[in-house]
C-alpha positions in Angstrom: 92.1 99.0 123.0 95.1 98.7 125.0 97.6 101.3 124.1 101.1 101.2 124.4 102.9 103.6 124.9 104.1 104.8 121.3 100.0 104.1 120.5 99.5 106.8 123.2 101.7 109.1 121.5 98.9 109.3 118.9 96.7 111.5 120.8 99.4 114.1 121.4 98.8 116.0 118.1 95.3 115.7 118.5 95.2 117.2 121.6 97.6 120.2 120.5 95.5 120.6 117.5 92.1 120.6 119.1 94.3 123.2 121.9 95.5 125.2 118.7 91.7 125.5 117.1 90.4 126.4 120.5 93.2 129.4 121.0 93.3 130.4 117.3 90.5 129.2 115.8 91.0 131.8 112.8 94.4 129.8 112.0 93.7 126.8 112.5 89.7 125.5 112.2 90.0 121.7 113.2 86.7 120.4 114.1 88.0 116.8 113.3 90.7 116.8 116.4 88.2 118.8 118.5 85.9 115.4 118.0 88.9 113.1 118.4 89.1 114.4 122.0 86.1 112.2 122.7 87.5 109.1 121.4 90.7 110.1 123.6 88.3 109.7 126.8 86.7 106.3 125.9 90.0 105.3 124.7 91.5 105.7 128.4 94.4 107.3 127.2 96.8 109.0 129.9 98.2 111.2 127.6 98.1 114.6 129.0 98.2 118.0 127.2 101.3 120.2 126.4 102.1 123.7 126.7 101.6 126.6 124.2 104.2 126.6 122.1 103.8 122.7 121.2 100.1 123.8 120.8 101.1 126.0 117.8 103.4 123.3 116.4 100.9 120.7 116.7 98.3 123.5 115.0 100.9 124.8 112.2 102.2 120.9 111.2 98.4 119.9 110.5 98.4 122.8 108.1 101.5 122.2 106.5 101.0 118.7 106.2 97.7 119.4 104.1 99.6 121.9 101.9 102.1 120.0 100.8 99.3 117.2 99.9 97.0 119.3 97.8 100.5 121.5 96.0 101.6 117.7 95.3 98.6 116.5 93.4 97.8 120.0 91.5 100.8 118.4 89.5 99.6 115.0 90.4 95.5 114.9 89.8 94.2 111.7 91.4 97.2 110.7 93.3 97.1 108.3 96.2 98.4 109.9 99.5 99.3 107.7 102.5 98.9 109.0 106.0 102.0 106.8 107.5 100.9 106.2 111.2 97.6 108.0 110.9 96.7 106.8 114.1 93.0 108.7 114.8 93.1 111.3 112.2 91.5 111.8 109.1 92.3 114.4 106.7 90.4 113.4 103.9 87.5 116.0 104.5 90.9 118.2 103.7 92.2 117.2 100.5 91.3 119.3 97.3 91.4 116.6 94.8 87.6 114.3 94.9 89.2 111.7 92.8 92.7 110.7 95.2 92.1 108.3 97.7 93.7 108.3 101.3 95.5 105.1 102.7 95.2 104.8 106.6 98.6 103.7 107.5 98.8 102.0 110.8 99.2 99.2 113.1 95.8 96.7 113.1 94.9 97.2 116.6 94.6 101.1 115.9 92.7 100.6 112.7 90.5 98.6 114.8 89.8 101.6 117.1 89.6 103.8 114.1 86.4 101.1 113.3 84.9 101.8 116.0 85.3 105.5 116.3 85.3 107.1 112.9 82.6 106.1 110.0 84.2 104.1 106.9 84.4 106.8 104.0 84.5 106.0 100.5 88.0 107.8 99.2 89.6 106.1 102.7 91.5 102.2 102.5 92.8 100.9 105.7 96.4 99.2 105.3 96.8 96.9 108.6 100.6 97.1 108.6 103.9 98.6 110.5 105.2 101.2 108.1 108.1 99.1 108.3 106.4 96.3 106.8 107.0 97.3 103.1 103.9 94.7 102.0 101.8 98.3 102.3 102.9 99.2 99.6 101.8 96.3 97.1 98.3 97.4 98.4 98.4 101.3 97.0 97.4 102.3 93.2 99.9 104.9 92.2 99.5 105.0 88.9 98.6 108.8 89.0 101.6 109.4 91.3 101.7 108.9 95.2 102.5 111.6 98.7 103.2 110.0 101.7 103.3 112.1 104.8 104.8 110.9 108.6 103.7 114.1 110.5 104.9 113.0 113.8 105.6 109.9 113.0 109.3 108.9 112.4 110.2 110.3 115.9 109.7 107.0 117.6 111.7 105.1 114.3 115.4 104.4 114.5 117.2 105.8 111.4 118.2 102.8 109.4 114.1 101.9 109.4 113.0 105.6 108.1 116.3 105.0 105.3 114.9 101.9 104.2 111.8 103.1 103.9 112.7 105.8 101.6 114.5 103.9 99.7 111.8 101.8 98.9 109.4 104.3 98.5 111.9 106.0 96.3 112.2 102.2 94.1 108.3 101.6 93.8 107.0 104.5 93.4 108.7 106.9 90.7 107.7 110.4 90.7 106.1 110.1 94.5 107.1 112.7 97.3 107.5 111.8 101.1 106.8 114.5 103.9 108.2 114.4 107.1 108.8 116.4 110.2 111.6 116.2 112.3 113.9 117.5 115.0 117.7 118.0 115.7 119.2 115.3 118.1 119.1 118.0 121.0 115.4 118.8 120.6 114.1 115.3 119.8 116.0 114.2 123.4 114.0 117.1 124.9 110.9 115.9 123.6 111.3 112.5 124.7 111.6 114.0 128.6 108.6 115.9 127.6 106.1 113.1 126.6 107.6 111.1 130.0 106.6 113.8 132.0 103.3 113.7 129.8 101.9 110.5 130.1 104.0 107.7 128.6 106.9 106.9 130.2 108.4 104.0 128.1 108.3 105.8 124.6 111.4 106.3 123.0 112.6 109.0 120.2 115.5 107.3 118.7 115.2 109.0 115.3 118.6 111.5 115.9 119.6 113.0 112.4 122.6 115.4 113.1 122.3 116.5 109.0 118.9 117.2 108.2 120.0 116.7 104.2 121.8 113.7 104.8 118.5 112.0 103.3 120.0 112.9 100.0 122.6 110.1 100.9 119.9 107.7 101.4 118.4 106.6 97.6 120.2 107.0 94.5 116.2 107.9 93.4 115.7 110.9 95.2 115.3 113.9 93.0 115.4 116.7 95.2 114.8 117.8 98.7 113.5 120.9 100.6 113.5 121.2 103.9 111.9 124.5 105.7 113.2 125.2 109.3 110.5 127.3 110.4 106.6 126.3 110.3 105.2 129.2 110.7 106.3 130.5 107.0 103.5 128.2 105.6 100.8 131.3 107.4 100.7 134.5 105.7 102.5 137.3 107.2 99.1 138.9 108.5 98.2 135.5 109.9 101.6 135.0 111.6 100.9 138.1 113.5 98.1 136.5 115.3 100.2 134.6 117.4 101.5 135.7 121.0 105.2 137.3 120.3 106.9 134.8 122.2 105.7 132.3 120.0 107.0 133.9 117.0 110.2 134.2 118.9 110.2 130.5 119.1 110.1 129.5 115.6 112.3 132.3 115.1 114.5 130.8 117.0 113.8 127.2 115.6 115.1 128.5 112.5 118.2 129.9 113.5 119.1 126.9 115.5 117.4 124.1 112.5 115.9 122.7 115.8 112.8 121.5 114.2 112.4 121.3 110.1 109.7 119.4 107.8 111.5 117.5 105.2 109.8 117.0 101.3 111.7 114.8 99.3 110.7 114.2 95.7 111.9 111.1 93.4 113.1 110.9 90.2 110.7 109.3 87.5 107.0 109.7 87.1 103.8 107.4 87.7 103.1 105.3 85.3 
């Protein structure tokens, strides 16, 4: 696969998660991310490892994503799970509900790479579309609910593209939920410079929103918006103390500055 710069960035979270699992195995056990590093080498990715704080961010972001999915499934057993911009990620083995299908949504060439490296699973369905091509929604069985996750994905979208996606999910999937992470405009500018220095010089990160809560105005089908400004809050207190002090301070600073956050959007209605 000839990886373009945005597709190259798919390896950043896998590298971060693998390094988080190596540094803090009790907090972030992640066999899949460690295995995926061999895929990175074979695909010829030029993406380079990031520092300690981004490593912790990637580990925590994956942890909180899985927790949000499983929390939704507790109230919506058998719901569909859409992994937006899945890349080479695999979450099916971390889903507690054996009746839920995971829909892997990404560009056709990315899913072709998955096919080369990842054995098929009976609870996974491929959706070979851009997330902004809303035809993918026609192929999702959301009769028992839907949760869509976009971990580290929306940074590379235009604000209008995310707004349109939020609006369409709310319309098409009543009672559904969307989870995504984002950063303040200043933080995003810094992140863009960082990925340029680490192997993807042409990738853009245009998703920059001054008010994280402005998502509430993007659809009249939104029932609730919950935002967490401290990723480390997903760890129990005794586990959080295992992170180095400097990293804990970094998450405290992010909370105070509202520099980084997880958004959980719940839509009105109920699955039919």
